[in-house]
Structure formats: structure tokens, C-alpha cells
N, C-alpha and C positions, 0 to 999 in steps of 0.2 A: 484556657482557650486550646484550640485543639494545636498542634505544632503545623505547618505549614508546609508542605513537601521543597526541597530544593529545586530549584528550576534546573541545575543541568541533569538532573536526577529525570525530571520531567521531560523534558526535552530531547533524550536520551533514548529515554521509554518511545517516543515519537517516532523516532528516526528508526527505532529498530523496527516497530510496527510496519512502518513503512515499507523498508525495506523488505520486510519477510512478505506484506501483500503484492508489492509489484514483481519480485522476484519469483514467487510460487505462480502467479498468475502467468511469468512469463514461460517458466518452465512447463506449465500445462499445456499451455499457445504450443509451443513446441512441440510437447509429446503428442499432442491432435493431430500437428501438420505431419507428422511421421507416419503415425500411423495411418492417416489419410491419404498419404505419398502425395501433399499437394506439392507442386515446383513452387509456389509462390507463396511465403510464411504468413497467409491470412489470418488461421488462429494464433499465432505468438502476437502478431500487429493488434488485432483488435482484444484480446485478454489481456494485454499488457495496456493498452491504453484505456482500457475498463478498470486495471489494476492502480492505476496511476490516479485516474480518476477519485475512484474509491478512497484511495490514501486521501489525497488532498480534501475531499470530504470528511474525512475521521482528523485531521489538519483543523480545519477551516472550524470542525464544530467545536472544539476544545478550544480554539481561540476567541471565538465566540460568544462561549457561555459563560453567566457574569460572574467574577468575582464572588465569593463570600467573604 
């Protein structure tokens, strides 16, 4: 019988994935706002929200997946 991964490692990996996704999307939005000289951070807001939704999707997909 294969050994189950430690819950701490599993959830810390999810946290790292979420942080990287949200961080990269926010960073990309800031770069786009700077490139287009936007006065309002439109791209930062949009890409940050998309990053949050995508990260939550990945986490919820992992929680809903049936346990083996």
C-alpha cells in the first residue's frame, strides 16, 4: 500500500501555488499598467482577481477530488 503524503506538505504546497499564481498575476498587471501608462491600475486589479479565482479553483478542485 503506498504511503499517503503528509497533510502539512500537501497544504503547504497548495499555499505556495496560490502565492505564486496571485503574485505573478499581480506583478504582470503592474507591468502592463506601467507599460500603457494607466492612471488607474486596471490591469493590476483585473489580473489580480483572475489570479485569485484561478488559485481558488485549484484549491477547491483538490478538496473536492475523491480520496483514494
